[in-house]
Every structure is written in C-alpha cells, then in structure tokens.
N, C-alpha and C positions, 0 to 999 in steps of 0.2 A: 504494500500500500504506500505508494510514493506520496500521495496527497493526504496522508493521515493528519498532518498538522492543520490543514484547512478544516477537516471534519472535527477535530478536537476544538478548534477555535469556535466553530458554530455551536458545538455542544456546550462549551463554557458560556457563551453568550446566552443561550437558552436558559441555562441554570441560573445565571445572574439576573435575567430580565423577564422570564416567562413562567416560572414555576407556579407562581400564585394564581395564574389564570388557567392552569390545566383543568381545574374543576369545571370551567366553562365548556371546554372541549368534551369532557366526560358527560356533562349534562346534555349537550347537544347531540352526542352519539346516542344517548338513551332516548331522546326525543325523536331522532331519526329512526331508530329501531321500532319505537312505538308506532310511528306513522306508517312504516312499511309493513307492520304486522296486519294492518287492515286490508292488505292487497292479497286476494285469494290465490292468485296465480304463482306466488312465490312464498318462500318460508324464511323467516329470520332464524338462522341457526345459532347465532351467538352475538353478543354485544359485550366487548371487553374494553375497558378504559375508553379510548376514543375511536375504536374500530367496531364496525358493524359488518357481520358476515351474513349474506343472504344466499339462498339456494334458488336458482333459476332453471327452469327446464332447458336442457341443452340446446334444443332446436331454436330457442329464442335468444341465446347469448350474443351472437354476432349482431343481430338487428337491435337488440337492447343497447349494446355498446355504442352503435352508431347513433341511435336515438338520443341517448344520454349526452353524448358529445355535442350533438346539435343543440341541446338544451343548456350547454355549458357545465355539464356534470361529468366528472371523470371518475370512472370506477376501475378498480383493479380486478381483472378477470384472471384468476390463477388456476388452481386445481379445479378443473371443471367438475361440477357446475357451480362452484363457489365463486361469489363475487364479494369483494371487500370494498367498503366505503369508509373513509376516514375523515373525521373532523379535525381541524387544526386552527392555528392562529388566523388564517385567512378565510375561515368559514364562519359566518355569523348565523343568527337565527333565520335570516332570509335565505341563506344558502341551503340550510336544512329544509326549509319549506319548498324551495325550488327543486331540490333533489327528490323529495317525496312526490311532488306533483309530476315531475318528469317520469318517474317510474310508474305512477298511477295512470298517466296519460298513455303510456305504452301499452299497458295491459287493459286499459279502460275500454 
C-alpha cells in the first residue's frame, strides 16, 4: 500500500472532526431500512451501523442499478442478490427519502 499515508490522514481527520455525528448516519440507515421494509418486492436482510443490506430478485438487479443511478442513488451490488446502501457525511434526510422513493418507484 504505497498510499497508506493518505488513507491514514483521512482517517485521522474523520476521528478528529466527525465522530460525534456518526449517530446521525446510524439513525438515517435505520430510517432507510424502515422505508425499504415497506416494499414487497425486496427484503431488508440487515441494517448495521450505517449500512443497509437488501435482497433483490436477481432478474431485477441490473435494471434497478440503472434506475437508481438515474435517480442519483448509488448502490453497491456485491454478492448477488445482495445490495448495500450506505449513509455517510454527504447523505442527509432528503437523500434517504430520495433513495426510498427511487426504489419504490422501480418496483411500484
């Protein structure tokens, strides 16, 4: 890891300036998971700290990814059919609402 110093600097900055607001990310992730639980076509498999994992039928993954990106929502599609959504410093309550509505409109 030649760039480990840059990563360490970013981590130190986060520890010095953003630890107090981590509870906001965790609360927003819980709100995101709760909003997604109301969508019958998918399942919320887990919500840990600031991450929400949803299970999506495999045949919908590619189209859902495209639809979400068009709506300004980026999801991490990893081990199929699991999708990971993460709240962070740049995601506010309106971003959570936009993500829930984007997923709802896809399956609506």
